[in-house]
ROMI-866351 format. One line per field, with one value per atom (N, C-alpha, C): residue in one letter; atom name; z, x, y. Coordinates in Angstrom, 1 decimal. Atoms other than C-alpha are relative to their C-alpha. Example, Ala and Ser with C-alpha at 12.3 -4.5 7.8 and 13.67 -1.06 7.14 Angstrom:
rest: a a a s s s
atom: N CA C N CA C
z: 0.0 7.8 0.0 0.0 7.1 0.8
x: 0.9 12.3 0.9 -0.9 13.7 -0.8
y: -1.2 -4.5 1.2 -1.1 -1.1 1.1
***
This chain:
rest: m m m h h h g g g g g g f f f v v v v v v w w w l l l f f f l l l v v v s s s f f f g g g a a a s s s a a a l l l g g g g g g t t t i i i g g g m m m a a a s s s g g g i i i f f f i i i v v v p p p v v v l l l t t t l l l f f f s s s g g g l l l d d d i i i h h h t t t a a a v v v p p p a a a g g g i i i v v v s s s v v v i i i a a a c c c s s s c c c g g g g g g a a a a a a p p p f f f l l l r r r s s s g g g t t t t t t n n n i i i r r r v v v a a a i i i v v v l l l e e e v v v a a a t t t t t t l l l g g g a a a l l l t t t g g g v v v r r r l l l t t t g g g h h h l l l p p p v v v p p p i i i l l l y y y l l l l l l f f f a a a a a a v v v l l l m m m v v v s s s a a a w w w q q q m m m m m m l l l k k k r r r r r r a a a a a a p p p e e e e e e i i i a a a a a a t t t p p p p p p r r r d d d w w w a a a s s s r r r l l l r r r l l l h h h s s s s s s y y y p p p e e e r r r g g g g g g d d d v v v f f f y y y r r r v v v r r r r r r v v v p p p l l l g g g l l l a a a l l l m m m y y y g g g a a a g g g l l l l l l s s s a a a l l l l l l g g g i i i g g g s s s g g g v v v l l l k k k v v v p p p a a a m m m d d d t t t a a a l l l r r r l l l p p p i i i k k k v v v s s s s s s a a a t t t s s s n n n f f f m m m i i i g g g v v v t t t a a a a a a a a a s s s g g g a a a a a a y y y f f f a a a s s s g g g s s s i i i d d d p p p m m m i i i a a a g g g p p p v v v a a a l l l g g g s s s v v v l l l g g g a a a m m m l l l g g g a a a r r r l l l l l l m m m s s s l l l s s s a a a e e e a a a l l l r r r p p p l l l f f f v v v l l l a a a l l l v v v g g g m m m a a a v v v h h h m m m l l l l l l h h h a a a v v v g g g n n n l l l r r r
atom: N CA C N CA C N CA C N CA C N CA C N CA C N CA C N CA C N CA C N CA C N CA C N CA C N CA C N CA C N CA C N CA C N CA C N CA C N CA C N CA C N CA C N CA C N CA C N CA C N CA C N CA C N CA C N CA C N CA C N CA C N CA C N CA C N CA C N CA C N CA C N CA C N CA C N CA C N CA C N CA C N CA C N CA C N CA C N CA C N CA C N CA C N CA C N CA C N CA C N CA C N CA C N CA C N CA C N CA C N CA C N CA C N CA C N CA C N CA C N CA C N CA C N CA C N CA C N CA C N CA C N CA C N CA C N CA C N CA C N CA C N CA C N CA C N CA C N CA C N CA C N CA C N CA C N CA C N CA C N CA C N CA C N CA C N CA C N CA C N CA C N CA C N CA C N CA C N CA C N CA C N CA C N CA C N CA C N CA C N CA C N CA C N CA C N CA C N CA C N CA C N CA C N CA C N CA C N CA C N CA C N CA C N CA C N CA C N CA C N CA C N CA C N CA C N CA C N CA C N CA C N CA C N CA C N CA C N CA C N CA C N CA C N CA C N CA C N CA C N CA C N CA C N CA C N CA C N CA C N CA C N CA C N CA C N CA C N CA C N CA C N CA C N CA C N CA C N CA C N CA C N CA C N CA C N CA C N CA C N CA C N CA C N CA C N CA C N CA C N CA C N CA C N CA C N CA C N CA C N CA C N CA C N CA C N CA C N CA C N CA C N CA C N CA C N CA C N CA C N CA C N CA C N CA C N CA C N CA C N CA C N CA C N CA C N CA C N CA C N CA C N CA C N CA C N CA C N CA C N CA C N CA C N CA C N CA C N CA C N CA C N CA C N CA C N CA C N CA C N CA C N CA C N CA C N CA C N CA C N CA C N CA C N CA C N CA C N CA C N CA C N CA C N CA C N CA C N CA C N CA C N CA C N CA C N CA C N CA C N CA C N CA C N CA C N CA C N CA C N CA C N CA C N CA C N CA C N CA C N CA C N CA C N CA C N CA C N CA C N CA C N CA C N CA C N CA C N CA C N CA C N CA C N CA C N CA C N CA C N CA C N CA C N CA C N CA C N CA C N CA C N CA C N CA C N CA C N CA C N CA C N CA C N CA C N CA C N CA C N CA C N CA C N CA C N CA C N CA C N CA C N CA C N CA C N CA C N CA C N CA C N CA C N CA C N CA C N CA C N CA C N CA C N CA C N CA C N CA C N CA C N CA C N CA C N CA C N CA C N CA C N CA C N CA C N CA C N CA C N CA C
z: 1.0 197.2 -1.2 1.2 194.2 -1.3 1.3 190.8 -0.9 0.7 189.4 0.4 -0.6 191.5 -0.6 0.4 190.4 -1.5 1.3 186.8 -0.2 -0.1 187.6 0.3 -0.4 189.1 -1.2 1.2 186.0 -1.2 1.0 183.5 0.3 -0.4 185.4 0.1 0.3 185.7 -1.4 1.6 182.0 -0.5 0.7 181.0 0.5 -0.3 183.3 -0.3 0.3 182.5 -1.6 1.4 178.6 -0.2 -0.2 179.5 0.2 -0.7 181.6 -1.0 1.1 179.0 -1.0 1.3 176.1 0.3 -0.3 177.8 0.7 -0.5 179.4 1.6 -1.4 182.9 0.6 -0.7 185.3 0.2 -0.1 186.0 1.4 -1.4 189.8 0.3 -0.2 189.3 -0.1 0.2 188.0 0.8 -0.9 189.9 1.3 -1.6 193.4 0.1 -0.1 193.0 -0.4 0.7 190.9 1.3 -1.0 193.8 1.4 -1.2 196.7 -0.4 0.1 195.0 -0.6 0.5 193.3 0.5 -0.6 195.2 1.3 -1.3 198.5 1.0 -0.9 199.6 0.6 -0.6 202.0 -0.6 0.6 200.8 0.4 -0.6 202.9 -0.7 0.8 201.0 -1.2 1.4 197.6 -0.5 0.1 197.9 -0.3 0.4 197.9 -0.9 1.4 195.0 -1.0 1.1 193.1 -0.3 0.2 193.8 -0.8 0.6 192.7 -1.6 1.4 189.4 -0.7 0.6 188.8 -0.1 0.4 189.1 -1.5 1.0 186.7 -1.4 1.3 184.2 -0.5 0.4 184.1 -0.4 0.8 183.3 -1.1 1.3 180.6 -1.2 1.3 178.8 -0.1 -0.1 179.7 -1.7 1.0 176.9 -1.4 1.5 173.6 0.1 -0.2 174.9 0.0 -0.1 175.8 -1.4 1.1 172.4 -0.9 0.9 170.6 0.3 -0.3 172.5 0.6 -0.4 173.7 1.7 -1.3 177.4 0.4 -0.5 179.0 1.5 -0.9 181.2 1.2 -1.0 183.0 0.7 -0.8 184.0 1.0 -1.0 185.4 1.1 -1.3 187.7 1.0 -1.0 189.0 0.5 -0.3 189.5 1.0 -0.6 191.0 1.5 -1.3 194.1 0.8 -0.8 195.3 0.2 0.1 194.2 0.9 -0.8 196.1 1.5 -1.5 199.3 0.3 -0.3 198.9 0.1 -0.3 198.5 1.3 -1.5 201.6 1.1 -1.3 203.6 -0.1 0.2 202.1 0.7 -0.4 203.3 1.5 -1.2 206.8 0.7 -0.2 206.9 -0.1 0.3 205.6 1.1 -1.2 208.9 0.9 -0.9 210.6 -0.6 0.5 208.3 -0.1 0.1 208.5 -1.3 1.3 205.7 -0.9 0.8 204.9 -0.5 0.7 204.3 -1.1 1.4 202.0 -1.2 0.9 200.1 -0.7 0.4 199.9 -0.8 0.5 198.9 -1.5 1.4 196.0 -1.0 0.9 194.9 -0.6 0.4 194.7 -1.2 1.3 192.5 -1.2 1.2 190.1 -0.4 0.8 189.5 -0.5 0.8 189.0 -1.1 1.2 186.7 -1.3 1.0 184.7 -0.6 0.3 184.7 -0.9 0.8 183.4 -1.5 1.2 180.6 -0.9 1.0 179.3 -0.4 0.0 179.5 -0.5 0.7 177.5 -0.4 0.7 176.9 -1.1 1.7 173.3 -0.1 0.4 173.3 -1.2 1.3 169.9 0.4 -0.3 170.0 -0.4 0.3 168.5 1.2 -1.1 171.5 1.2 -1.1 174.0 -0.3 0.4 171.9 0.2 0.0 172.2 1.4 -1.1 175.8 0.6 -0.8 177.8 0.9 -1.0 179.9 1.2 -1.5 183.8 0.3 -0.5 185.6 0.4 -0.8 187.4 -1.4 1.4 183.7 -0.7 0.6 182.2 0.6 -0.7 185.0 -0.1 -0.1 185.0 -1.2 1.3 181.2 -0.2 0.3 181.0 -1.2 1.4 177.8 -1.0 0.7 175.1 -1.3 1.3 171.7 0.0 0.1 170.8 -1.5 1.5 167.2 -0.2 0.8 165.1 -1.4 1.4 161.6 -0.8 0.6 160.6 0.2 -0.4 162.4 1.4 -1.3 165.8 0.6 -0.6 168.1 1.3 -1.0 170.4 1.2 -1.1 173.9 1.0 -1.2 177.0 1.3 -1.3 180.6 0.9 -0.9 182.9 1.3 -1.5 186.7 0.6 -0.6 188.1 1.5 -1.6 191.8 0.3 -0.1 191.2 -0.3 0.4 189.4 1.2 -1.1 192.5 1.1 -1.0 194.7 -0.3 0.4 192.7 0.0 -0.1 192.3 1.5 -1.3 196.1 0.5 -0.1 196.3 -0.7 0.9 193.3 1.0 -0.4 195.2 1.5 -1.4 198.7 -0.5 0.1 197.1 -0.8 0.4 195.1 0.9 -1.1 198.2 0.8 -0.7 200.1 -0.4 0.7 197.4 -1.0 0.8 195.6 -1.5 1.5 192.3 -0.7 0.3 189.8 -0.4 0.0 190.2 -1.6 1.4 186.4 0.0 0.4 186.4 0.7 -0.6 188.9 -0.9 0.4 187.2 -1.6 1.3 183.4 0.1 -0.1 184.4 0.4 -0.7 186.6 -1.3 1.0 183.8 -1.4 1.4 181.0 0.6 -0.2 183.1 0.4 -0.7 185.4 -0.9 0.7 183.5 -1.7 1.6 179.9 -0.9 0.6 178.6 -1.2 0.8 175.5 0.5 -0.6 176.2 -0.1 0.3 174.4 0.8 -0.7 176.3 1.8 -1.2 179.8 0.1 -0.2 179.2 -0.2 0.2 178.1 1.5 -0.9 180.9 1.6 -1.1 183.5 0.0 -0.1 182.5 0.5 -0.5 183.2 1.5 -1.5 186.7 1.0 -0.9 188.0 0.7 -0.7 188.5 1.0 -1.1 190.5 1.2 -1.0 192.6 0.7 -0.5 193.2 0.7 -0.3 193.8 1.4 -1.3 196.7 1.4 -0.8 198.5 0.0 0.0 197.4 0.8 -0.9 199.2 1.5 -1.3 202.3 0.4 -0.1 201.9 0.4 -0.4 201.5 1.2 -1.2 204.5 0.9 -1.0 206.5 0.0 0.2 205.2 -0.4 0.7 203.5 -1.2 1.2 200.3 0.0 0.1 199.6 -1.1 1.1 197.2 -0.9 0.9 196.1 -0.8 0.8 195.0 -0.8 0.9 193.8 -1.2 1.1 191.5 -1.1 1.1 189.2 -0.5 0.3 189.3 -0.9 0.5 188.4 -1.3 1.1 185.5 -1.1 0.7 184.0 -0.3 0.2 184.4 -0.8 1.0 182.5 -1.5 1.3 179.6 -0.6 0.2 179.7 -0.5 0.1 179.8 -1.4 1.0 176.9 -1.3 1.1 174.6 0.3 -0.1 176.0 -0.8 0.4 175.0 -1.4 1.8 171.2 -0.4 0.4 171.3 0.0 -0.2 172.5 -1.0 0.6 170.1 -1.5 1.3 167.1 -0.3 0.0 168.0 0.6 -0.6 168.8 1.1 -1.2 172.3 -0.1 -0.2 171.4 0.0 0.1 170.4 1.3 -1.2 173.6 1.3 -1.3 176.0 0.8 -0.7 176.9 0.7 -0.8 177.8 1.3 -1.1 180.1 1.4 -0.9 181.8 0.6 -0.7 182.6 0.9 -1.2 184.0 1.1 -1.3 186.2 0.8 -0.7 187.2 0.9 -0.8 188.1 0.9 -1.0 190.1 1.2 -0.9 191.9 0.8 -0.8 192.9 0.9 -1.0 194.2 1.1 -1.1 196.3 1.0 -0.6 197.6 0.9 -0.9 198.8 0.7 -0.7 200.1 1.3 -1.3 202.4 0.9 -0.7 203.4 0.9 -0.7 204.3 1.1 -1.0 206.4 1.1 -0.9 208.3 0.8 -0.9 209.6 1.2
x: 0.7 82.2 0.4 -0.8 82.6 -0.3 -0.3 83.4 -1.5 1.3 79.9 -0.9 0.8 78.2 0.7 -0.9 81.1 -0.4 0.2 80.1 -1.5 1.5 76.3 0.0 0.1 76.9 0.4 -0.4 78.9 -1.2 1.3 76.1 -1.2 1.3 73.1 0.4 -0.3 75.1 0.2 0.2 75.9 -1.2 1.5 72.2 -0.6 0.8 70.9 0.4 -0.4 73.2 -0.3 0.5 72.5 -1.3 1.5 68.7 -0.2 0.4 68.9 0.7 -0.6 71.2 -0.8 0.7 69.0 -1.4 1.2 66.0 0.3 -0.6 67.8 0.1 0.0 67.9 1.2 -1.2 70.7 -0.4 0.5 71.0 -0.2 0.5 70.4 -1.3 1.1 66.9 -0.5 0.0 67.2 0.9 -1.1 70.2 -0.4 0.3 69.1 -1.3 1.2 65.6 0.4 -0.7 67.6 0.8 -1.1 70.2 -0.9 0.5 67.7 -1.2 0.8 65.0 0.5 -0.4 67.2 1.5 -1.3 70.6 0.1 -0.1 69.4 0.8 -0.6 71.3 -1.0 0.7 70.2 -0.3 -0.1 69.0 0.6 -1.1 71.5 1.1 -1.1 74.0 0.2 0.3 72.5 -0.1 0.0 71.9 1.4 -1.2 75.6 0.6 -0.4 76.3 -0.7 0.5 73.7 0.5 -0.7 75.3 1.3 -1.1 78.5 -0.2 0.5 76.7 -0.2 0.4 75.3 1.2 -1.1 78.6 0.8 -0.5 80.1 -0.8 0.8 77.1 0.1 -0.1 77.4 1.7 -1.1 81.0 0.1 -0.1 80.6 -0.9 1.1 77.4 0.0 0.2 78.1 0.6 -1.1 80.9 -0.5 0.5 79.0 -1.0 0.9 76.3 0.9 -1.0 79.3 0.5 -0.5 80.8 -0.8 1.1 77.5 -0.1 0.7 76.9 -1.4 1.3 73.7 -0.3 -0.1 74.5 0.0 -0.1 73.9 0.8 -0.8 76.7 0.0 0.3 75.8 -0.9 1.0 72.5 0.4 -0.3 73.9 0.8 -0.7 76.3 -0.8 0.9 73.5 -0.6 0.9 71.3 0.5 -0.8 73.9 0.1 -0.2 74.3 -1.0 1.1 70.7 0.0 0.5 70.7 1.5 -1.1 74.4 -0.5 0.5 72.8 -1.2 0.9 69.9 0.5 -0.6 72.0 0.6 -0.7 74.1 -1.3 1.5 70.4 -0.1 0.5 69.6 0.9 -0.8 72.7 -0.1 0.3 72.1 -1.3 1.4 68.4 0.1 0.3 69.3 -0.1 0.0 70.3 -1.2 1.1 67.2 -1.5 1.4 64.5 0.0 -0.2 63.4 -0.1 -0.2 63.8 -1.4 1.1 60.0 -0.4 0.2 59.8 1.0 -0.8 62.7 -0.5 0.6 60.9 -1.2 1.2 57.8 0.4 -0.5 59.8 0.5 -0.4 61.5 -1.2 1.2 58.0 -0.4 0.7 56.7 0.9 -0.7 59.6 -0.3 0.1 59.4 -1.4 1.4 55.6 0.1 -0.3 56.5 0.7 -0.8 59.1 -1.1 0.8 56.5 -1.0 0.9 54.0 0.6 -0.7 56.4 0.6 -0.3 57.4 -1.1 1.3 54.0 -0.6 0.3 53.4 1.1 -1.4 56.6 -0.7 0.6 55.9 0.9 -0.4 56.2 -0.1 0.1 56.8 0.7 -0.6 57.9 1.2 -1.1 61.3 -0.3 0.6 59.6 -0.8 0.6 57.5 0.9 -0.9 60.5 0.7 -0.8 62.5 -0.7 1.0 59.5 -0.3 0.3 59.3 0.8 -0.8 60.2 0.9 -1.0 63.3 -0.5 -0.2 63.5 1.2 -0.9 65.5 1.2 -1.2 67.7 0.7 -0.4 68.3 0.9 -0.7 69.3 1.1 -1.1 71.6 1.2 -0.9 73.2 0.7 -0.4 73.4 -0.3 0.3 71.7 -0.8 0.8 69.8 1.1 -1.2 71.7 -0.7 0.4 71.3 0.4 -0.6 71.6 -0.2 0.1 72.3 -1.0 0.8 69.7 0.2 -0.4 69.8 -0.2 0.2 68.2 0.7 -0.9 70.6 -0.2 0.1 70.9 -1.3 1.2 67.8 0.2 -0.5 68.0 -1.4 1.0 65.9 0.4 0.2 65.2 -0.2 0.1 65.5 -1.0 0.9 62.6 0.1 0.4 61.7 1.1 -1.4 65.3 -0.5 0.5 63.9 -0.7 0.8 61.4 0.8 -1.1 64.1 0.8 -0.7 66.1 -0.3 1.0 63.5 -0.1 0.6 62.7 1.4 -1.3 66.7 0.3 -0.5 67.0 -0.7 0.7 64.2 0.6 -0.5 65.8 1.1 -1.2 69.0 -0.1 0.4 67.4 -0.3 0.5 65.7 1.2 -1.2 68.9 0.7 -0.8 70.9 -1.0 0.7 68.2 -0.3 0.6 67.2 1.4 -1.1 70.7 -0.3 0.4 69.4 0.5 -0.5 70.4 -1.3 1.3 67.9 -0.3 0.4 67.7 -1.5 1.4 64.3 -0.8 0.6 63.2 0.7 -0.7 65.6 -0.5 0.4 64.5 -1.5 1.3 60.7 0.1 0.0 61.7 0.7 -0.6 63.9 -1.0 1.0 61.2 -1.0 1.4 58.2 0.2 -0.3 59.8 0.9 -0.9 62.7 -0.1 0.6 61.1 1.0 -1.0 64.3 -0.7 0.3 63.9 0.5 -0.2 63.7 1.2 -1.2 66.8 1.4 -0.8 68.7 -0.2 0.1 67.3 0.5 -0.8 68.3 1.4 -1.4 71.8 0.8 -0.4 72.1 -0.1 0.3 70.7 1.1 -0.9 73.0 1.3 -1.1 75.9 0.1 0.1 74.6 0.0 0.3 73.7 1.3 -1.2 77.4 0.4 -0.4 78.0 -0.6 0.8 75.2 0.3 -0.2 75.9 1.5 -1.2 79.5 0.0 0.0 78.8 -0.7 0.6 76.5 0.9 -1.0 79.1 1.1 -1.1 81.8 -0.6 0.7 79.5 0.2 0.2 78.8 1.5 -1.4 82.5 0.7 -0.9 83.7 -0.7 0.5 81.0 0.2 -0.1 82.3 -1.0 1.0 79.1 0.2 -0.3 80.5 0.8 -0.8 81.6 0.8 -0.8 84.5 -0.2 0.3 83.7 -1.4 1.2 80.2 0.2 -0.1 81.1 0.9 -0.9 83.8 -0.6 0.6 82.1 -1.2 1.2 79.0 0.8 -0.5 81.2 0.5 -0.6 82.9 -1.0 1.1 79.7 -0.8 0.9 77.7 1.0 -0.9 80.8 -0.4 0.4 80.5 -1.3 1.3 76.8 -0.6 0.5 76.5 0.4 -0.6 78.7 -0.9 0.8 76.6 -1.4 1.2 73.4 -0.1 0.1 74.4 0.2 0.1 75.1 -1.2 1.5 71.6 -0.8 1.2 69.8 0.3 -0.4 71.6 -0.2 0.0 71.1 -1.4 1.3 67.7 -1.0 1.2 64.2 -0.3 0.1 63.2 -1.6 1.4 59.4 -0.6 0.3 59.0 0.2 -0.2 60.5 -0.7 0.5 58.9 -1.2 1.0 55.8 0.6 -0.8 58.3 0.8 -0.6 60.0 -0.9 0.8 57.1 -0.8 0.3 55.8 1.3 -1.2 59.3 0.0 -0.1 59.2 -1.3 1.3 55.4 0.3 0.0 56.6 0.8 -0.8 59.5 -0.7 0.7 57.4 -1.1 0.7 54.9 0.9 -0.8 57.7 0.4 -0.3 58.9 -0.8 1.4 55.4 0.0 0.3 55.2 1.3 -1.4 58.9 -0.6 0.1 57.7 -1.2 0.9 54.7 0.4 -0.7 56.5 0.7 -0.9 59.0 -1.0 0.6 56.1 -0.7 0.5 54.8 0.9
y: -0.3 6.5 -0.7 0.8 4.2 0.6 -0.7 4.9 0.1 -0.2 4.2 1.2 -1.2 6.9 1.3 -1.0 9.3 0.3 -0.1 8.6 0.4 -0.5 9.0 1.2 -1.3 12.1 1.0 -0.8 13.3 0.1 0.0 12.2 0.8 -0.8 13.8 1.5 -1.5 17.0 0.4 -0.3 17.0 0.2 0.1 16.2 1.1 -1.2 18.8 1.4 -1.4 21.6 0.2 -0.2 20.9 0.2 -0.3 20.8 1.5 -1.4 24.0 1.2 -1.0 25.9 -0.1 -0.2 25.1 0.7 -0.8 26.6 1.2 -1.2 29.4 -0.1 0.0 28.2 -0.9 0.5 27.0 -1.5 1.5 23.3 -0.3 0.3 23.6 -0.4 0.1 23.7 -1.4 1.4 20.0 -0.9 1.0 18.6 -0.2 0.2 19.3 -1.1 1.2 17.2 -1.3 1.3 14.6 -0.9 0.6 14.2 -0.3 0.3 14.3 -1.3 1.0 11.9 -1.2 1.4 9.2 -0.4 0.3 9.4 -0.1 0.4 9.3 1.3 -1.1 12.6 0.9 -0.9 14.8 1.3 -1.5 18.4 0.9 -0.9 20.0 -0.2 0.4 18.2 0.2 0.0 18.3 1.5 -1.5 22.3 0.6 -0.7 23.3 -0.6 0.6 20.7 0.5 -0.4 22.3 1.5 -1.1 25.7 0.0 0.3 24.4 -0.2 0.3 23.3 1.3 -1.4 26.8 0.9 -0.7 28.4 -0.8 0.6 25.8 0.3 -0.2 26.2 1.4 -1.3 29.9 0.4 0.0 29.6 -0.6 0.9 27.2 0.8 -0.6 29.1 1.4 -1.5 32.9 0.3 -0.6 33.2 0.1 -0.4 32.8 1.2 -1.1 35.3 1.5 -1.2 37.8 0.3 -0.4 37.6 0.3 -0.6 38.0 1.3 -1.3 41.3 0.1 0.2 40.0 0.4 -0.3 40.2 1.8 -1.2 43.7 0.0 0.1 43.9 1.1 -1.3 47.4 -0.7 0.3 45.9 -1.1 1.1 42.8 0.4 -0.5 44.8 0.6 -0.5 46.9 -0.8 0.9 44.2 -1.1 1.1 41.7 0.7 -0.4 44.0 -0.5 0.3 43.3 -1.6 1.5 39.6 -0.5 0.6 39.0 0.2 -0.2 40.5 -0.9 0.8 38.3 -1.3 1.3 35.3 -0.2 0.1 36.1 -0.3 0.2 36.4 -1.2 1.3 33.2 -1.2 1.0 31.2 0.2 -0.1 32.6 -0.7 0.8 31.2 -1.4 1.4 27.9 -1.0 0.8 26.4 -0.1 -0.1 27.7 -0.3 0.3 26.5 -1.4 1.3 22.9 -0.6 0.8 20.3 0.4 -0.1 20.4 1.3 -1.2 24.1 0.0 0.0 23.8 -0.8 0.7 21.2 0.7 -0.6 23.1 1.4 -1.3 26.4 -0.6 0.4 24.4 -0.5 0.6 22.7 1.5 -1.3 26.4 0.6 -0.7 27.5 -0.9 1.0 24.5 0.4 -0.3 25.4 1.6 -1.4 29.2 -0.1 0.2 28.0 -0.6 0.6 25.8 1.0 -1.4 28.8 0.7 -1.0 31.1 -0.6 0.5 28.7 -0.1 0.0 28.5 1.3 -1.3 32.1 0.9 -0.4 33.2 1.4 -1.5 37.1 0.3 -0.3 38.2 1.4 -1.3 41.7 0.2 -0.1 43.2 0.9 -0.8 44.7 1.7 -1.1 47.8 0.8 -0.5 48.2 0.4 -0.1 47.9 1.2 -1.0 50.3 1.4 -1.2 52.9 0.4 -0.5 52.7 1.1 -0.9 55.7 -0.2 0.4 55.6 0.7 -0.4 56.0 0.8 -0.7 58.3 -0.9 0.7 55.5 -0.5 0.6 53.7 0.9 -0.8 56.7 0.4 -0.4 58.2 -1.2 1.2 54.6 -0.5 0.4 54.4 -1.7 1.4 50.9 -0.3 0.2 51.3 -0.3 0.5 49.5 -0.7 0.7 47.3 -1.4 1.3 43.8 -0.4 0.3 42.1 -0.8 1.1 40.4 0.3 0.3 39.4 1.2 -1.4 42.6 1.1 -1.1 44.8 0.0 -0.1 46.0 0.4 -0.6 46.6 0.7 -0.7 49.2 -0.3 -0.1 49.1 0.7 -0.9 51.1 -1.1 0.8 49.8 0.9 -0.9 50.8 -0.6 0.5 50.4 -0.6 0.8 49.7 -0.3 -0.2 50.4 -1.7 1.2 47.3 -1.1 1.2 45.1 -0.4 0.2 45.5 -0.8 0.6 44.4 -1.4 1.4 41.3 -0.9 0.9 40.3 -0.4 0.4 40.5 -1.5 1.1 37.8 -1.2 1.0 36.0 -0.8 0.6 35.6 -0.6 0.7 34.6 -1.2 1.3 31.7 -0.8 0.7 30.8 -0.6 0.6 30.3 -0.9 1.0 28.6 -1.3 1.2 26.2 -0.7 0.4 25.8 -0.2 0.1 26.6 1.3 -1.5 29.4 0.9 -0.7 31.9 0.9 -0.6 32.7 -0.4 0.2 31.1 1.1 -1.2 34.2 1.0 -1.2 36.5 0.4 -0.3 36.1 0.7 -0.6 36.7 1.5 -1.1 39.6 1.1 -1.0 41.5 0.3 0.0 40.5 0.9 -0.9 42.1 1.3 -1.1 44.5 1.2 -0.9 46.2 0.2 0.1 45.5 -0.5 0.7 43.7 -1.0 1.2 41.6 -1.1 1.4 38.1 -0.4 0.6 37.3 0.6 -0.6 39.8 -0.5 0.4 38.8 -1.3 1.4 35.2 -0.1 -0.3 36.3 0.6 -0.6 38.5 -0.7 0.9 36.3 -1.3 0.8 33.7 0.3 -0.8 36.0 0.1 -0.4 36.9 -1.1 1.0 33.4 -0.4 0.5 32.6 0.6 -1.1 35.7 -0.2 0.2 35.2 -1.7 1.1 31.6 -0.3 -0.2 32.4 0.6 -0.4 34.3 -1.0 0.8 31.9 -1.4 1.3 29.1 0.3 -0.4 30.8 -0.2 0.1 30.9 -1.5 1.5 27.1 -0.5 0.5 26.4 0.2 -0.3 28.2 -0.7 0.7 26.4 -1.5 1.5 23.0 -0.6 0.6 22.0 -0.3 0.5 21.3 -1.3 1.0 17.9 -0.2 -0.1 17.7 -1.3 1.2 14.1 -0.1 -0.2 15.1 1.4 -1.3 18.8 -0.1 0.4 17.5 -0.4 0.4 15.4 1.0 -1.0 17.8 1.2 -1.4 20.9 -0.6 0.4 18.9 -0.4 0.6 17.5 1.4 -1.0 21.0 1.3 -0.6 22.9 -0.4 0.6 20.6 0.1 -0.1 20.3 1.3 -1.5 24.2 0.3 -0.2 24.5 -0.5 0.5 22.3 0.6 -0.6 23.9 1.3 -1.4 27.4 0.0 -0.1 26.3 -0.5 0.6 24.5 1.4 -1.3 27.7 0.8 -0.9 29.8 -0.4 0.5 27.6 -0.9 0.8 25.6 0.9 -0.6 26.7 -1.0 0.8 25.2 0.0 0.2 25.7 -1.4 1.4 22.0 -0.6 0.5 21.0 0.3 -0.8 23.6 -1.0 0.7 21.3 -1.2 1.6 18.1 0.8 -0.5 20.7 0.2 -0.8 22.1 -1.3 1.1 18.5 -0.4 0.4 17.6 0.9 -1.0 20.6 -0.1 0.3 19.8 -1.3 1.3 16.3 -0.1 0.0 17.0 1.0 -0.7 19.6 -0.8 0.9 17.0 -1.1 0.7 14.9 0.5 -0.7 17.6 0.2 0.0 18.0 -1.0 1.4 14.3 -0.1 0.1 14.4 1.1 -0.9 17.7 -0.6 0.8 15.8 -1.3 1.2 12.5 0.7 -0.6 14.8 0.8 -0.8 16.5 -1.4 1.2 13.0 -0.3
***
């Protein structure tokens, strides 16, 4: 592997992590299609590299949200049980699914991501705080608050069993596709648990690293992770995630949202074309 390719991997990982961090998503959803489309890597090699990138992205980006008190650690721990089980299931299924199916799954996830970005839920904090509590959330003491400029905003967590079911599916897809399942976790926490979108994003950023670590350990044990690829990807992802977290906390992503939607749709189209090509 020549030095130019290593530098290219670092720059791609840095840019993807900064971009993903700015819009509240992990870098794997961008890195895996880039590696498969532009570097010629097989998807079974790119997916473990994407998992490594997700772990690094979470390590670099979660700290600012934890310091601010926006992350709901109790919710993260409860949901992570289901997500980790889903991730381990996905690792076991990876070798049994043909490449075209993986491409089709990835294209579907990209389209869902684009759709969710266009339909960002805008629930008022007052409405969330007024939502009646559910038994599971009350017993587990999941209700909390997060800081805003006008003071702390209290919110209640709802429909924990539904959230657990959705988190299992998110972990499954995360392991199969090598992506940070934040693209699925944020909408799930936003719509099922009725968390404020800011809390959903911060908590998801904390969780994706744990989910990816479960599947990453399995990939490492099977020898699927190439250190020459994972090394520059991890370094670029950590630095890019730190930049993305700062941008997310200081800038509005609304002006960039249409560009990101177009990028996701473009990648989905490319993946569909690859799936069709592999079916021939």
